[in-house]
N, CA and C atoms as a LAMMPS dump frame, in Angstrom:
ITEM: TIMESTEP
0
ITEM: NUMBER OF ATOMS
522
ITEM: BOX BOUNDS ff ff ff
-5.0000000000000000e+02 5.0000000000000000e+02
-5.0000000000000000e+02 5.0000000000000000e+02
-5.0000000000000000e+02 5.0000000000000000e+02
ITEM: ATOMS id mol type element x y z
1 1 1 N 0.854 -1.187 0.002
2 1 2 C 0.008 -0.013 0.017
3 1 3 C 0.914 1.237 -0.012
4 2 1 N 0.614 2.137 -0.87
5 2 2 C 1.3 3.397 -0.891
6 2 3 C 0.574 4.34 0.092
7 3 1 N 1.176 5.463 0.354
8 3 2 C 0.589 6.433 1.286
9 3 3 C -0.82 6.835 0.77
10 4 1 N -1.775 6.88 1.643
11 4 2 C -3.158 7.22 1.292
12 4 3 C -3.413 8.683 1.686
13 5 1 N -3.794 9.493 0.722
14 5 2 C -4.107 10.9 0.973
15 5 3 C -5.501 11.103 1.53
16 6 1 N -6.453 10.271 1.142
17 6 2 C -7.821 10.438 1.566
18 6 3 C -7.993 9.926 2.979
19 7 1 N -8.369 10.844 3.924
20 7 2 C -8.482 10.416 5.352
21 7 3 C -9.542 9.355 5.54
22 8 1 N -10.644 9.385 4.821
23 8 2 C -11.714 8.379 4.962
24 8 3 C -11.194 6.997 4.538
25 9 1 N -10.51 6.946 3.437
26 9 2 C -9.968 5.642 2.985
27 9 3 C -8.908 5.139 3.97
28 10 1 N -8.078 6.034 4.446
29 10 2 C -7.016 5.688 5.421
30 10 3 C -7.687 5.145 6.699
31 11 1 N -8.735 5.832 7.19
32 11 2 C -9.438 5.411 8.391
33 11 3 C -10.046 4.03 8.2
34 12 1 N -10.705 3.829 7.077
35 12 2 C -11.323 2.525 6.788
36 12 3 C -10.279 1.425 6.738
37 13 1 N -9.15 1.715 6.136
38 13 2 C -8.054 0.723 6.059
39 13 3 C -7.486 0.416 7.451
40 14 1 N -7.362 1.473 8.279
41 14 2 C -6.866 1.289 9.62
42 14 3 C -7.783 0.457 10.506
43 15 1 N -9.071 0.518 10.207
44 15 2 C -10.082 -0.23 10.972
45 15 3 C -10.246 -1.665 10.489
46 16 1 N -9.844 -1.92 9.246
47 16 2 C -10.113 -3.223 8.621
48 16 3 C -9.235 -4.309 9.194
49 17 1 N -9.875 -5.467 9.441
50 17 2 C -9.147 -6.624 9.942
51 17 3 C -8.307 -7.287 8.874
52 18 1 N -8.533 -6.908 7.632
53 18 2 C -7.763 -7.514 6.542
54 18 3 C -6.535 -6.69 6.131
55 19 1 N -6.342 -5.535 6.77
56 19 2 C -5.188 -4.713 6.466
57 19 3 C -3.919 -5.391 7.02
58 20 1 N -2.884 -5.434 6.218
59 20 2 C -1.631 -6.089 6.621
60 20 3 C -0.919 -5.337 7.723
61 21 1 N -0.059 -6.017 8.445
62 21 2 C 0.73 -5.404 9.523
63 21 3 C 1.603 -4.272 8.915
64 22 1 N 2.136 -4.47 7.725
65 22 2 C 2.989 -3.448 7.098
66 22 3 C 2.173 -2.198 6.799
67 23 1 N 0.96 -2.393 6.331
68 23 2 C 0.103 -1.251 5.991
69 23 3 C -0.338 -0.524 7.269
70 24 1 N -0.605 -1.286 8.312
71 24 2 C -0.951 -0.657 9.592
72 24 3 C 0.192 0.198 10.13
73 25 1 N 1.393 -0.324 9.958
74 25 2 C 2.585 0.434 10.39
75 25 3 C 2.678 1.753 9.602
76 26 1 N 2.4 1.696 8.318
77 26 2 C 2.405 2.906 7.495
78 26 3 C 1.318 3.863 7.925
79 27 1 N 0.117 3.334 8.182
80 27 2 C -1.002 4.181 8.602
81 27 3 C -0.764 4.808 9.988
82 28 1 N 0.056 4.159 10.793
83 28 2 C 0.324 4.667 12.157
84 28 3 C 1.051 6.041 12.089
85 29 1 N 1.604 6.372 10.955
86 29 2 C 2.294 7.661 10.844
87 29 3 C 1.417 8.721 10.201
88 30 1 N 0.111 8.456 10.075
89 30 2 C -0.791 9.419 9.468
90 30 3 C -0.831 10.724 10.254
91 31 1 N -1.084 11.811 9.536
92 31 2 C -1.206 13.097 10.184
93 31 3 C -2.554 13.244 10.901
94 32 1 N -3.486 12.357 10.588
95 32 2 C -4.818 12.422 11.166
96 32 3 C -4.944 11.556 12.447
97 33 1 N -5.341 12.203 13.512
98 33 2 C -5.424 11.521 14.79
99 33 3 C -6.405 10.358 14.724
100 34 1 N -7.52 10.498 14.035
101 34 2 C -8.496 9.408 13.99
102 34 3 C -8.015 8.194 13.265
103 35 1 N -7.099 8.381 12.306
104 35 2 C -6.466 7.233 11.604
105 35 3 C -5.524 6.539 12.578
106 36 1 N -4.697 7.294 13.302
107 36 2 C -3.773 6.686 14.279
108 36 3 C -4.537 5.975 15.363
109 37 1 N -5.67 6.54 15.824
110 37 2 C -6.503 5.871 16.83
111 37 3 C -7.013 4.538 16.3
112 38 1 N -7.469 4.551 15.068
113 38 2 C -7.992 3.309 14.466
114 38 3 C -6.905 2.236 14.343
115 39 1 N -5.703 2.646 14.006
116 39 2 C -4.554 1.715 13.975
117 39 3 C -4.332 1.143 15.359
118 40 1 N -4.331 2.018 16.365
119 40 2 C -4.063 1.599 17.738
120 40 3 C -5.07 0.601 18.255
121 41 1 N -6.326 0.757 17.87
122 41 2 C -7.405 -0.135 18.299
123 41 3 C -7.488 -1.426 17.507
124 42 1 N -6.91 -1.446 16.328
125 42 2 C -7.033 -2.64 15.465
126 42 3 C -6.285 -3.814 16.119
127 43 1 N -6.969 -4.912 16.366
128 43 2 C -6.334 -6.068 17.002
129 43 3 C -5.218 -6.694 16.184
130 44 1 N -5.138 -6.385 14.918
131 44 2 C -4.084 -6.967 14.084
132 44 3 C -2.837 -6.078 13.993
133 45 1 N -2.843 -4.957 14.681
134 45 2 C -1.668 -4.084 14.729
135 45 3 C -0.602 -4.774 15.575
136 46 1 N 0.591 -4.935 15.035
137 46 2 C 1.683 -5.585 15.784
138 46 3 C 2.096 -4.773 17.012
139 47 1 N 2.568 -5.471 18.013
140 47 2 C 2.98 -4.843 19.279
141 47 3 C 4.06 -3.77 19.033
142 48 1 N 5.01 -4.027 18.134
143 48 2 C 6.058 -3.063 17.906
144 48 3 C 5.527 -1.781 17.304
145 49 1 N 4.477 -1.873 16.48
146 49 2 C 3.833 -0.669 15.911
147 49 3 C 3.131 0.099 17.038
148 50 1 N 2.432 -0.623 17.923
149 50 2 C 1.784 0.034 19.066
150 50 3 C 2.791 0.715 19.957
151 51 1 N 3.945 0.079 20.203
152 51 2 C 4.958 0.717 21.042
153 51 3 C 5.484 1.999 20.412
154 52 1 N 5.654 1.962 19.105
155 52 2 C 6.114 3.174 18.413
156 52 3 C 5.039 4.275 18.429
157 53 1 N 3.809 3.865 18.367
158 53 2 C 2.689 4.815 18.356
159 53 3 C 2.388 5.375 19.755
160 54 1 N 2.658 4.589 20.784
161 54 2 C 2.328 4.989 22.161
162 54 3 C 3.047 6.276 22.542
163 55 1 N 2.346 7.24 23.129
164 55 2 C 2.97 8.541 23.454
165 55 3 C 3.931 8.442 24.64
166 56 1 N 4.883 9.354 24.661
167 56 2 C 5.828 9.367 25.755
168 56 3 C 5.326 10.227 26.916
169 57 1 N 4.246 10.975 26.672
170 57 2 C 3.613 11.755 27.765
171 57 3 C 2.132 11.888 27.435
172 58 1 N 1.383 12.382 28.407
173 58 2 C -0.038 12.583 28.243
174 58 3 C -0.369 14.066 28.279
175 59 1 N 0.517 14.883 27.826
176 59 2 C 0.359 16.323 27.985
177 59 3 C -0.598 16.986 26.961
178 60 1 N -0.978 16.241 25.921
179 60 2 C -1.907 16.772 24.948
180 60 3 C -3.113 15.843 24.794
181 61 1 N -4.204 16.378 24.345
182 61 2 C -5.389 15.538 24.087
183 61 3 C -5.08 14.457 23.1
184 62 1 N -4.33 14.786 22.045
185 62 2 C -3.978 13.757 21.049
186 62 3 C -3.224 12.602 21.65
187 63 1 N -2.283 12.908 22.521
188 63 2 C -1.516 11.836 23.197
189 63 3 C -2.427 10.992 24.08
190 64 1 N -3.355 11.64 24.768
191 64 2 C -4.294 10.902 25.593
192 64 3 C -5.177 10.011 24.733
193 65 1 N -5.625 10.541 23.632
194 65 2 C -6.478 9.777 22.7
195 65 3 C -5.735 8.516 22.175
196 66 1 N -4.455 8.662 21.852
197 66 2 C -3.679 7.508 21.338
198 66 3 C -3.494 6.51 22.503
199 67 1 N -3.133 6.967 23.653
200 67 2 C -2.991 6.05 24.787
201 67 3 C -4.285 5.308 25.059
202 68 1 N -5.403 6.024 24.997
203 68 2 C -6.72 5.393 25.188
204 68 3 C -6.959 4.3 24.125
205 69 1 N -6.688 4.6 22.901
206 69 2 C -6.882 3.603 21.824
207 69 3 C -5.977 2.415 21.989
208 70 1 N -4.732 2.634 22.421
209 70 2 C -3.817 1.488 22.636
210 70 3 C -4.35 0.621 23.777
211 71 1 N -4.774 1.226 24.873
212 71 2 C -5.303 0.45 25.998
213 71 3 C -6.531 -0.342 25.583
214 72 1 N -7.344 0.201 24.676
215 72 2 C -8.526 -0.499 24.191
216 72 3 C -8.21 -1.601 23.18
217 73 1 N -6.985 -1.724 22.745
218 73 2 C -6.636 -2.772 21.788
219 73 3 C -6.819 -4.118 22.468
220 74 1 N -7.653 -4.963 21.889
221 74 2 C -8.077 -6.231 22.547
222 74 3 C -6.95 -7.26 22.626
223 75 1 N -5.921 -7.113 21.81
224 75 2 C -4.832 -8.107 21.832
225 75 3 C -3.65 -7.643 22.692
226 76 1 N -3.204 -6.407 22.512
227 76 2 C -1.991 -5.915 23.19
228 76 3 C -2.243 -4.858 24.257
229 77 1 N -3.472 -4.406 24.43
230 77 2 C -3.74 -3.35 25.395
231 77 3 C -3.253 -3.631 26.799
232 78 1 N -3.344 -4.894 27.217
233 78 2 C -2.916 -5.302 28.536
234 78 3 C -1.447 -4.935 28.809
235 79 1 N -0.615 -4.982 27.774
236 79 2 C 0.812 -4.711 27.928
237 79 3 C 1.094 -3.254 28.294
238 80 1 N 0.116 -2.388 28.097
239 80 2 C 0.329 -0.965 28.318
240 80 3 C -0.361 -0.416 29.555
241 81 1 N -1.051 -1.292 30.331
242 81 2 C -1.865 -0.797 31.458
243 81 3 C -1 -0.146 32.543
244 82 1 N 0.057 -0.811 33.002
245 82 2 C 0.91 -0.249 34.073
246 82 3 C 1.569 1.05 33.603
247 83 1 N 2.111 1.038 32.416
248 83 2 C 2.778 2.212 31.879
249 83 3 C 1.777 3.41 31.822
250 84 1 N 0.565 3.124 31.325
251 84 2 C -0.42 4.17 31.189
252 84 3 C -0.868 4.653 32.573
253 85 1 N -1.109 3.757 33.504
254 85 2 C -1.498 4.189 34.879
255 85 3 C -0.385 5.062 35.49
256 86 1 N 0.854 4.699 35.278
257 86 2 C 1.961 5.535 35.837
258 86 3 C 1.973 6.885 35.159
259 87 1 N 1.716 6.916 33.861
260 87 2 C 1.698 8.207 33.153
261 87 3 C 0.542 9.096 33.665
262 88 1 N -0.591 8.471 33.94
263 88 2 C -1.717 9.206 34.5
264 88 3 C -1.284 9.835 35.814
265 89 1 N -0.675 9.037 36.651
266 89 2 C -0.252 9.525 37.981
267 89 3 C 0.721 10.712 37.832
268 90 1 N 1.541 10.711 36.806
269 90 2 C 2.506 11.787 36.588
270 90 3 C 1.891 13.041 36.022
271 91 1 N 0.648 12.962 35.556
272 91 2 C -0.034 14.076 34.911
273 91 3 C -1.404 14.32 35.542
274 92 1 N -1.499 14.249 36.833
275 92 2 C -2.82 14.322 37.502
276 92 3 C -3.559 15.612 37.237
277 93 1 N -2.858 16.686 36.981
278 93 2 C -3.568 17.97 36.745
279 93 3 C -4.456 17.924 35.491
280 94 1 N -4.182 17.027 34.557
281 94 2 C -4.997 16.865 33.356
282 94 3 C -6.279 16.101 33.619
283 95 1 N -6.304 15.339 34.688
284 95 2 C -7.387 14.363 34.933
285 95 3 C -8.473 14.929 35.86
286 96 1 N -9.066 16.007 35.379
287 96 2 C -10.197 16.644 36.035
288 96 3 C -11.47 16.05 35.486
289 97 1 N -12.566 15.965 36.267
290 97 2 C -13.773 15.378 35.78
291 97 3 C -14.314 15.968 34.47
292 98 1 N -14.043 17.222 34.236
293 98 2 C -14.579 17.877 33.008
294 98 3 C -13.767 17.583 31.751
295 99 1 N -12.593 16.955 31.929
296 99 2 C -11.768 16.635 30.756
297 99 3 C -12.112 15.272 30.199
298 100 1 N -12.771 15.245 29.075
299 100 2 C -13.364 14.069 28.496
300 100 3 C -12.348 12.941 28.238
301 101 1 N -11.356 13.171 27.378
302 101 2 C -10.45 12.118 27.01
303 101 3 C -9.636 11.537 28.184
304 102 1 N -9.125 12.385 29.067
305 102 2 C -8.442 11.826 30.216
306 102 3 C -9.323 10.923 31.083
307 103 1 N -10.577 11.328 31.263
308 103 2 C -11.489 10.497 32.095
309 103 3 C -11.855 9.22 31.358
310 104 1 N -11.945 9.285 30.054
311 104 2 C -12.189 8.068 29.268
312 104 3 C -11.003 7.101 29.369
313 105 1 N -9.775 7.66 29.474
314 105 2 C -8.613 6.825 29.665
315 105 3 C -8.633 6.112 31.007
316 106 1 N -9.019 6.833 32.059
317 106 2 C -9.175 6.217 33.387
318 106 3 C -10.183 5.063 33.301
319 107 1 N -11.295 5.29 32.661
320 107 2 C -12.3 4.28 32.56
321 107 3 C -11.848 3.08 31.755
322 108 1 N -11.073 3.318 30.671
323 108 2 C -10.56 2.221 29.863
324 108 3 C -9.594 1.342 30.671
325 109 1 N -8.74 1.989 31.462
326 109 2 C -7.829 1.219 32.318
327 109 3 C -8.598 0.408 33.351
328 110 1 N -9.531 1.065 34.041
329 110 2 C -10.284 0.427 35.117
330 110 3 C -11.172 -0.717 34.613
331 111 1 N -11.724 -0.607 33.4
332 111 2 C -12.634 -1.628 32.897
333 111 3 C -11.955 -2.628 31.981
334 112 1 N -10.654 -2.541 31.856
335 112 2 C -9.97 -3.513 30.993
336 112 3 C -10.145 -4.895 31.575
337 113 1 N -10.479 -5.891 30.741
338 113 2 C -10.735 -7.257 31.282
339 113 3 C -9.545 -7.919 31.956
340 114 1 N -8.33 -7.457 31.637
341 114 2 C -7.136 -8.078 32.214
342 114 3 C -6.425 -7.177 33.259
343 115 1 N -7.095 -6.13 33.679
344 115 2 C -6.446 -5.273 34.688
345 115 3 C -6.327 -6.017 35.995
346 116 1 N -5.217 -5.772 36.68
347 116 2 C -4.985 -6.342 38.007
348 116 3 C -4.635 -5.187 38.969
349 117 1 N -4.667 -5.456 40.241
350 117 2 C -4.291 -4.421 41.215
351 117 3 C -2.859 -3.929 40.937
352 118 1 N -1.976 -4.872 40.607
353 118 2 C -0.603 -4.496 40.324
354 118 3 C -0.498 -3.478 39.173
355 119 1 N -1.302 -3.684 38.152
356 119 2 C -1.222 -2.85 36.951
357 119 3 C -1.892 -1.492 37.161
358 120 1 N -2.841 -1.423 38.07
359 120 2 C -3.551 -0.139 38.284
360 120 3 C -3.143 0.519 39.635
361 121 1 N -2.246 -0.142 40.325
362 121 2 C -1.799 0.373 41.675
363 121 3 C -1.406 1.838 41.689
364 122 1 N -0.729 2.355 40.621
365 122 2 C -0.403 3.806 40.696
366 122 3 C -1.619 4.699 40.825
367 123 1 N -2.818 4.179 40.534
368 123 2 C -4.025 5.047 40.608
369 123 3 C -4.888 4.784 41.823
370 124 1 N -4.41 3.952 42.756
371 124 2 C -5.234 3.588 43.884
372 124 3 C -4.799 4.236 45.22
373 125 1 N -3.695 4.88 45.238
374 125 2 C -3.139 5.463 46.475
375 125 3 C -3.95 6.686 46.922
376 126 1 N -4.669 6.559 48.039
377 126 2 C -5.543 7.677 48.471
378 126 3 C -4.742 8.877 48.966
379 127 1 N -3.455 8.753 49.225
380 127 2 C -2.683 9.89 49.688
381 127 3 C -2.202 10.745 48.529
382 128 1 N -2.224 10.23 47.306
383 128 2 C -1.718 11.024 46.189
384 128 3 C -2.669 11.106 44.996
385 129 1 N -3.665 10.256 44.955
386 129 2 C -4.596 10.242 43.814
387 129 3 C -5.92 10.877 44.28
388 130 1 N -6.382 11.881 43.546
389 130 2 C -7.635 12.562 43.916
390 130 3 C -8.817 11.574 44.027
391 131 1 N -9.712 11.896 44.931
392 131 2 C -10.886 11.051 45.148
393 131 3 C -11.682 10.844 43.885
394 132 1 N -11.839 11.872 43.055
395 132 2 C -12.699 11.715 41.87
396 132 3 C -12.133 10.659 40.892
397 133 1 N -10.827 10.469 40.909
398 133 2 C -10.254 9.431 40.037
399 133 3 C -10.52 8.043 40.639
400 134 1 N -10.33 7.878 41.928
401 134 2 C -10.57 6.603 42.585
402 134 3 C -12.095 6.274 42.495
403 135 1 N -12.909 7.297 42.607
404 135 2 C -14.361 7.102 42.499
405 135 3 C -14.75 6.655 41.077
406 136 1 N -14.121 7.238 40.078
407 136 2 C -14.396 6.847 38.696
408 136 3 C -13.969 5.405 38.463
409 137 1 N -12.838 5.021 39.055
410 137 2 C -12.405 3.626 38.919
411 137 3 C -13.404 2.679 39.572
412 138 1 N -13.863 3.051 40.765
413 138 2 C -14.849 2.203 41.462
414 138 3 C -16.149 2.116 40.687
415 139 1 N -16.506 3.144 39.977
416 139 2 C -17.75 3.157 39.239
417 139 3 C -17.736 2.213 38.035
418 140 1 N -16.552 2.011 37.43
419 140 2 C -16.48 1.3 36.172
420 140 3 C -15.741 -0.04 36.237
421 141 1 N -15.01 -0.286 37.326
422 141 2 C -14.157 -1.487 37.412
423 141 3 C -15.014 -2.771 37.3
424 142 1 N -14.44 -3.812 36.747
425 142 2 C -15.113 -5.063 36.593
426 142 3 C -14.392 -6.211 37.317
427 143 1 N -13.187 -5.957 37.832
428 143 2 C -12.427 -6.977 38.57
429 143 3 C -12.759 -6.905 40.057
430 144 1 N -13.188 -8.002 40.572
431 144 2 C -13.646 -8.031 41.984
432 144 3 C -12.5 -7.653 42.949
433 145 1 N -11.274 -8.152 42.699
434 145 2 C -10.161 -7.826 43.575
435 145 3 C -9.904 -6.338 43.657
436 146 1 N -10.067 -5.657 42.547
437 146 2 C -9.887 -4.228 42.496
438 146 3 C -10.94 -3.518 43.29
439 147 1 N -12.198 -3.982 43.129
440 147 2 C -13.312 -3.386 43.871
441 147 3 C -13.203 -3.643 45.372
442 148 1 N -12.723 -4.818 45.734
443 148 2 C -12.529 -5.086 47.176
444 148 3 C -11.495 -4.128 47.758
445 149 1 N -10.408 -3.901 47.025
446 149 2 C -9.415 -2.934 47.481
447 149 3 C -10.029 -1.538 47.634
448 150 1 N -10.819 -1.136 46.667
449 150 2 C -11.457 0.199 46.729
450 150 3 C -12.537 0.299 47.799
451 151 1 N -13.094 -0.836 48.193
452 151 2 C -14.118 -0.84 49.255
453 151 3 C -13.511 -0.562 50.605
454 152 1 N -12.174 -0.507 50.657
455 152 2 C -11.456 -0.175 51.9
456 152 3 C -10.823 1.218 51.846
457 153 1 N -11.169 1.999 50.802
458 153 2 C -10.652 3.314 50.605
459 153 3 C -11.064 4.243 51.769
460 154 1 N -10.244 5.207 52.142
461 154 2 C -10.626 6.13 53.232
462 154 3 C -11.825 7.027 52.909
463 155 1 N -12.059 7.257 51.608
464 155 2 C -13.168 8.152 51.218
465 155 3 C -14.459 7.372 51.2
466 156 1 N -15.461 7.844 51.902
467 156 2 C -16.79 7.16 51.988
468 156 3 C -17.391 6.99 50.611
469 157 1 N -17.298 7.978 49.738
470 157 2 C -17.939 7.898 48.423
471 157 3 C -17.303 6.764 47.573
472 158 1 N -15.998 6.626 47.671
473 158 2 C -15.304 5.544 46.934
474 158 3 C -15.671 4.191 47.499
475 159 1 N -15.671 4.059 48.844
476 159 2 C -16.049 2.819 49.507
477 159 3 C -17.448 2.396 49.106
478 160 1 N -18.362 3.361 49.168
479 160 2 C -19.761 3.08 48.875
480 160 3 C -19.924 2.641 47.394
481 161 1 N -19.278 3.374 46.513
482 161 2 C -19.395 3.052 45.065
483 161 3 C -18.828 1.656 44.781
484 162 1 N -17.696 1.32 45.399
485 162 2 C -17.082 -0.009 45.172
486 162 3 C -17.956 -1.11 45.726
487 163 1 N -18.533 -0.894 46.884
488 163 2 C -19.415 -1.902 47.502
489 163 3 C -20.654 -2.117 46.625
490 164 1 N -21.234 -1.034 46.16
491 164 2 C -22.408 -1.175 45.246
492 164 3 C -22.069 -1.864 43.953
493 165 1 N -20.876 -1.59 43.421
494 165 2 C -20.431 -2.212 42.161
495 165 3 C -20.209 -3.701 42.371
496 166 1 N -19.635 -4.104 43.511
497 166 2 C -19.429 -5.523 43.808
498 166 3 C -20.775 -6.223 43.816
499 167 1 N -21.756 -5.63 44.511
500 167 2 C -23.089 -6.211 44.59
501 167 3 C -23.716 -6.309 43.211
502 168 1 N -23.552 -5.271 42.419
503 168 2 C -24.136 -5.273 41.07
504 168 3 C -23.516 -6.379 40.197
505 169 1 N -22.208 -6.548 40.261
506 169 2 C -21.538 -7.55 39.476
507 169 3 C -21.938 -8.982 39.941
508 170 1 N -22.139 -9.157 41.215
509 170 2 C -22.56 -10.453 41.725
510 170 3 C -23.995 -10.764 41.25
511 171 1 N -24.837 -9.733 41.214
512 171 2 C -26.205 -9.919 40.758
513 171 3 C -26.201 -10.265 39.268
514 172 1 N -25.348 -9.608 38.495
515 172 2 C -25.286 -9.846 37.046
516 172 3 C -24.779 -11.253 36.75
517 173 1 N -23.921 -11.794 37.604
518 173 2 C -23.326 -13.115 37.334
519 173 3 C -24.279 -14.263 37.699
520 174 1 N -25.401 -13.953 38.347
521 174 2 C -26.352 -14.995 38.717
522 174 3 C -27.156 -15.503 37.547
């Protein structure tokens, strides 16, 4: 595949499961953020392409959007959970409730099917992580061990949300 000038065609190719690894690597260098996001979410994108695409910081919305798309990758997203959680912790000022993409990134980490306490631990420390972030994690988490940890949080709202989420997940599994 040669370079594609049409953003719609590039986006469609980046989303396609039949696009080759080489073409996905080429599309990962697109000037269009939505094409790079599609490459990052494509389960056929090789890990080395995702590593090259993954941002070194979360200081811009575009970087947050790419990190979000990589975490959502169903094949390799798990490999980026701890790194992403650590980057979130280093950029807490961006993670205000009103900031859409950063909060979506928190939710993607918390709801990832393979997240563990070890991988999300940078975001669970009540002495350094704002309550609204821990509360958002408790609201969306699907792993029981994570919710049990949050049910012991010093903040009443986080404890309550985690306890309710545990009960809801148990009800759903019946």
